[in-house]
C-alpha positions as CSV (number, residue, x, y, z in Angstrom):
1,M,180.7,170.0,210.7
2,S,183.6,171.5,208.8
3,Q,182.9,170.2,205.3
4,A,179.6,169.8,203.5
5,L,177.7,166.5,203.7
6,P,177.3,165.1,200.1
7,M,173.8,164.3,199.0
8,I,173.7,162.5,195.6
9,V,170.7,162.6,193.4
10,A,169.8,161.5,189.9
11,G,169.9,164.3,187.4
12,D,169.1,167.9,188.1
13,P,168.7,168.5,191.9
14,E,166.3,171.4,191.2
15,Q,163.4,169.4,189.8
16,Y,159.9,170.2,191.1
17,T,158.7,166.6,192.0
18,G,158.0,165.3,195.5
19,G,161.2,163.3,196.0
20,Y,163.5,166.1,194.8
21,I,161.6,168.7,196.8
22,Y,162.0,166.5,199.9
23,D,165.7,166.1,199.2
24,A,166.2,169.9,198.7
25,R,164.2,170.8,201.9
26,I,166.0,168.3,204.0
27,A,169.3,169.6,202.7
28,A,168.3,173.2,203.5
29,A,167.0,172.2,207.0
30,L,170.2,170.3,207.8
31,T,172.3,173.2,206.6
32,E,170.3,175.6,208.8
33,A,170.9,173.2,211.8
34,G,174.6,173.5,211.3
35,C,175.2,170.5,209.0
36,P,175.9,172.0,205.6
37,V,174.8,169.8,202.7
38,E,176.0,169.8,199.1
39,R,173.6,168.3,196.6
40,I,175.3,166.5,193.7
41,G,173.3,165.7,190.6
42,L,174.5,162.8,188.4
43,A,174.4,162.6,184.6
44,G,173.0,159.6,182.9
45,R,169.8,157.5,182.8
46,F,168.0,156.4,185.9
47,P,166.7,154.3,187.6
48,E,167.9,151.5,185.2
49,A,171.3,153.0,185.1
50,D,173.3,153.4,181.9
51,P,177.2,153.6,181.6
52,T,177.1,157.3,182.0
53,A,175.2,157.1,185.3
54,A,177.6,154.4,186.5
55,S,180.6,156.5,185.7
56,A,179.0,159.6,187.3
57,M,178.3,157.7,190.5
58,H,181.8,156.2,190.6
59,D,183.4,159.5,190.1
60,A,181.2,161.3,192.7
61,L,182.1,158.6,195.4
62,A,185.7,158.3,194.4
63,D,186.3,162.0,195.1
64,L,185.3,161.6,198.7
65,A,187.7,160.9,201.6
66,D,187.5,157.6,203.5
67,G,185.0,157.7,206.3
68,T,182.8,160.4,204.7
69,T,179.1,160.1,205.3
70,V,177.1,160.3,202.0
71,I,173.3,160.5,201.5
72,I,172.2,158.8,198.2
73,D,168.7,159.2,196.9
74,G,167.1,155.9,196.1
75,L,166.5,156.8,192.4
76,A,170.3,157.2,192.0
77,L,171.3,154.3,194.3
78,G,169.0,151.4,193.3
79,G,170.3,150.7,189.8
80,L,174.0,150.7,190.7
81,P,174.7,148.0,193.3
82,N,178.1,147.2,191.9
83,V,179.3,150.8,192.1
84,I,177.8,151.1,195.6
85,A,179.6,147.9,196.7
86,E,182.9,149.2,195.4
87,H,182.8,152.2,197.8
88,A,180.7,150.8,200.7
89,G,183.7,149.6,202.7
90,R,185.3,153.0,203.0
91,L,182.4,155.4,203.0
92,I,179.3,155.6,205.3
93,L,176.5,155.3,202.8
94,V,173.0,156.4,203.8
95,A,170.2,155.4,201.4
96,L,167.2,157.8,201.2
97,I,164.3,155.8,199.8
98,H,161.0,157.5,198.8
99,H,159.6,154.3,197.4
100,P,161.1,151.1,195.9
101,L,161.9,151.4,192.2
102,A,160.1,148.2,191.3
103,D,156.8,149.6,192.7
104,E,156.6,152.2,189.9
105,S,153.4,151.8,187.9
106,G,153.6,151.4,184.1
107,I,156.7,149.2,183.9
108,D,156.7,145.6,182.8
109,E,157.3,142.6,185.0
110,V,160.8,142.0,183.6
111,L,162.0,145.5,184.3
112,A,160.3,145.4,187.7
113,A,162.2,142.2,188.6
114,R,165.5,143.7,187.5
115,L,164.9,146.8,189.5
116,Y,163.9,144.8,192.6
117,D,167.0,142.6,192.4
118,S,169.3,145.6,191.8
119,E,167.8,147.8,194.6
120,R,167.8,144.9,197.0
121,Q,171.6,144.3,196.4
122,A,172.3,148.1,196.7
123,L,170.4,148.4,200.0
124,A,172.4,145.4,201.4
125,Q,175.6,147.5,201.0
126,V,174.6,150.7,202.7
127,A,175.2,151.5,206.4
128,H,171.8,152.9,207.0
129,V,168.4,153.6,205.3
130,V,166.1,156.5,205.8
131,V,162.5,156.3,204.4
132,T,159.7,158.9,204.3
133,S,156.8,156.8,205.7
134,R,155.9,153.9,208.0
135,F,154.5,152.2,204.9
136,I,157.8,152.2,203.0
137,A,159.7,151.2,206.2
138,Q,157.6,148.0,206.4
139,R,157.9,147.5,202.7
140,L,161.7,147.4,202.9
141,I,161.7,145.2,206.0
142,D,159.2,142.7,204.6
143,G,160.3,142.7,200.9
144,Y,163.9,143.8,200.7
145,G,165.6,142.3,203.7
146,V,166.4,145.6,205.4
147,A,166.8,145.0,209.2
148,K,164.7,147.3,211.4
149,Q,167.7,148.5,213.3
150,R,169.3,149.8,210.0
151,L,166.2,151.9,209.2
152,D,164.7,155.2,210.3
153,I,161.6,157.1,209.2
154,V,161.8,160.9,208.5
155,E,158.5,162.1,207.2
156,P,158.3,165.2,205.2
157,G,157.7,168.6,206.7
158,L,155.8,171.5,205.1
159,D,155.6,175.2,204.8
160,K,152.4,176.5,206.4
161,P,150.8,179.4,204.4
162,S,150.8,182.8,205.9
163,T,147.4,183.8,204.5
164,A,144.0,182.2,204.6
165,R,142.8,180.3,201.5
166,R,140.4,182.3,199.3
167,P,138.8,179.9,196.8
168,D,136.9,181.2,193.8
169,A,133.3,180.5,194.8
170,A,131.8,180.9,191.2
171,V,133.2,177.7,189.8
172,P,134.9,175.2,192.2
173,R,138.5,174.7,191.2
174,L,139.9,171.2,191.7
175,L,143.7,171.0,192.0
176,C,145.8,167.9,191.3
177,V,149.6,168.2,191.8
178,A,151.5,165.3,190.3
179,S,154.0,164.5,187.6
180,L,152.3,163.1,184.4
181,I,153.5,159.5,184.8
182,P,151.3,156.3,184.9
183,R,151.6,155.9,188.7
184,K,149.8,159.2,189.3
185,G,146.5,158.0,187.6
186,H,145.6,161.1,185.6
187,T,143.6,159.1,183.1
188,I,141.5,157.7,185.9
189,L,140.9,161.3,187.1
190,I,139.9,162.4,183.6
191,D,137.5,159.5,183.4
192,A,136.0,160.3,186.8
193,L,135.6,164.0,185.9
194,A,133.9,163.0,182.6
195,R,131.3,161.1,184.7
196,I,130.4,164.3,186.6
197,A,130.6,166.7,183.7
198,K,127.2,168.1,184.5
199,Q,128.6,169.4,187.8
200,H,130.3,172.9,187.9
201,W,134.1,172.5,188.3
202,H,137.4,173.3,186.7
203,C,140.5,171.2,187.2
204,D,144.1,172.4,187.2
205,C,146.7,169.6,186.9
206,I,150.1,170.9,187.9
207,G,153.1,168.6,187.4
208,D,156.1,167.7,185.2
209,L,155.1,167.1,181.5
210,D,158.5,165.9,180.4
211,R,159.1,162.7,182.2
212,D,156.8,160.5,180.2
213,P,155.6,161.9,176.8
214,D,153.4,158.9,176.1
215,C,151.6,159.3,179.3
216,V,151.0,163.0,178.6
217,A,149.8,162.2,175.1
218,E,147.4,159.6,176.5
219,A,146.0,162.2,179.0
220,R,145.5,164.8,176.3
221,R,143.7,162.2,174.1
222,A,141.4,161.4,177.0
223,I,140.6,165.0,177.7
224,A,139.8,165.6,174.0
225,A,137.7,162.4,173.8
226,H,135.5,163.6,176.7
227,Q,135.4,167.2,175.3
228,L,136.9,168.6,178.5
229,N,139.7,170.7,176.9
230,E,138.2,173.9,178.4
231,R,137.8,172.4,181.9
232,I,140.9,170.3,182.5
233,E,144.3,172.1,182.1
234,L,147.7,170.4,182.1
235,L,149.8,173.2,183.4
236,G,153.3,171.6,183.8
237,S,155.6,172.2,186.7
238,R,155.3,175.3,188.9
239,P,157.8,176.8,191.3
240,P,156.9,176.9,195.0
241,A,155.4,180.4,195.0
242,S,153.1,179.6,192.1
243,L,152.2,176.3,193.6
244,S,151.2,178.0,196.9
245,A,149.0,180.4,195.0
246,A,147.3,177.4,193.3
247,Y,146.5,175.8,196.7
248,Q,145.2,179.1,197.9
249,S,142.7,179.5,195.1
250,A,141.6,175.8,195.0
251,H,138.3,174.5,196.4
252,L,139.2,170.8,196.6
253,F,142.4,168.7,196.2
254,V,142.5,165.5,194.3
255,L,145.3,162.9,193.9
256,P,144.3,159.7,192.0
257,S,147.7,157.9,192.4
258,Y,147.9,154.1,192.2
259,Y,150.7,154.3,194.8
260,E,152.6,156.8,196.9
261,G,155.5,156.3,199.3
262,Y,154.1,159.2,201.4
263,G,152.2,161.8,199.4
264,M,153.7,165.2,200.3
265,V,151.1,167.0,198.3
266,I,148.4,165.7,200.6
267,T,149.9,167.3,203.6
268,E,150.5,170.5,201.6
269,A,146.8,170.5,200.8
270,L,145.9,170.0,204.4
271,A,148.2,172.9,205.4
272,H,146.0,175.1,203.2
273,G,142.8,173.8,204.7
274,L,141.8,171.9,201.5
275,P,139.6,168.8,201.7
276,V,141.2,165.9,199.8
277,V,139.9,163.2,197.6
278,T,142.6,160.6,197.0
279,T,143.2,156.8,197.0
280,T,144.4,154.2,199.4
281,G,147.4,153.4,197.2
282,G,150.6,152.7,199.2
283,A,151.1,155.1,202.0
284,L,148.1,157.3,201.1
285,A,145.9,155.3,203.4
286,D,148.0,156.6,206.3
287,T,148.8,160.1,205.1
288,L,145.2,161.4,204.8
289,P,143.3,161.7,208.2
290,N,139.8,160.2,208.0
291,D,138.2,163.5,208.9
292,A,140.0,165.6,206.3
293,G,139.0,163.9,203.0
294,I,137.8,160.7,201.2
295,A,140.1,157.9,200.1
296,V,138.9,155.4,197.4
297,P,140.5,152.3,195.9
298,P,143.2,153.2,193.3
299,G,142.1,152.8,189.7
300,D,138.4,153.0,190.4
301,A,137.1,155.9,188.3
302,Q,133.5,155.5,189.5
303,A,134.4,155.6,193.2
304,L,136.6,158.7,192.5
305,A,133.7,160.4,190.6
306,D,131.3,159.6,193.4
307,A,133.6,161.1,196.0
308,L,134.1,164.3,194.0
309,Q,130.4,164.6,193.2
310,Y,129.6,164.2,196.9
311,L,131.9,167.0,198.0
312,L,131.0,169.3,195.1
313,S,127.2,168.9,195.8
314,D,127.0,168.6,199.6
315,A,128.0,171.8,201.3
316,A,127.7,170.4,204.8
317,A,129.9,167.5,204.0
318,Y,132.4,169.8,202.3
319,A,132.5,172.1,205.3
320,E,133.0,169.2,207.8
321,L,136.0,167.9,205.8
322,A,137.4,171.4,205.3
323,A,137.4,171.8,209.1
324,G,139.1,168.5,209.5
325,A,141.8,169.6,207.0
326,R,142.4,172.8,208.9
327,R,142.7,170.9,212.1
328,A,145.2,168.4,210.6
329,G,147.2,171.2,208.9
330,Q,147.7,173.0,212.2
331,T,149.4,169.9,213.8
332,L,151.7,169.0,210.9
333,P,155.4,169.5,211.4
334,G,157.6,171.9,209.5
335,W,160.7,171.3,207.5
336,S,162.9,172.4,210.3
337,D,161.4,169.5,212.4
338,A,162.1,167.1,209.6
339,G,165.6,168.4,209.4
340,Q,166.2,167.9,213.1
341,R,164.9,164.3,212.9
342,F,167.3,163.6,210.0
343,A,170.2,165.2,211.9
344,A,169.4,163.0,214.9
345,V,169.7,160.0,212.7
346,L,173.1,161.1,211.4
347,N,174.4,162.0,214.9
348,R,173.3,158.7,216.2
349,M,175.2,156.9,213.4
350,A,178.3,159.0,214.2
351,T,178.3,157.8,217.8
352,T,177.8,154.1,217.2
């Protein structure tokens, strides 16, 4: 391909969250496979787009020649159906959906309804849709009117560690990797950990602290109320190298999300041989193998506490699930595999 394939995202493309990491790694894998990608970050507010966002999207699309294939991340696409419709007739638009905007936790019903209507209209305009899991594929087919033939699944890849995990045996370290937003369930995790405070553990929470200051403040209040300031740390975002080191030193991975469109951090934990305690929210029920961890209902602090207590106190159960995690990690595809699957989708579109 002689010119770069545009990939449009909301805001800074270099953010350390699952969706942005997926976009960046797919872009790199496509480039490595001979299809160079240019990531374009849009100014403005998303997902409920403001005039700045609408103008930025219009300008980005208007600059492209007729017939150009464009990948648009769902966070940027869903709030701008009118702008998308303006350019859909002359460009080949590919929506990349991590999860529907209206499924975000912590938003009111009125906003959720607006986001649903807006994203449904936007998805009706695009030539094709790529999603990151079977769960999201079915969600769009059943709830958003996306025809099965217009949709492909490209699950995330991962980077497998080059060295074995060496957890600190003195005090088990729990690791949670998730942005501090309501959907990720940090207050449920804090409540669960407070219920097993007599157990030895330390919990590192790595994730963006800037997206929802109210959620961060609520988490800090909960930590203080349970007198866990010395045992639960909110560490903010970490670059890939530092994040890999955190996985290497952890004893157990925990993700208390109410909902995930895939759950990339789960597969990253498995790649490091980490047993996982998570929920059945969204695609998580499919992402975690049964022999590699424990999944509990989302929002159930007692069930989460029981699962953590079980793996922290039963060495045989922990060893069995750790072995399952290692087995699963060995079979997981890499990012180059994901890039090849994405390239196959684009090539098929070009020939039909």
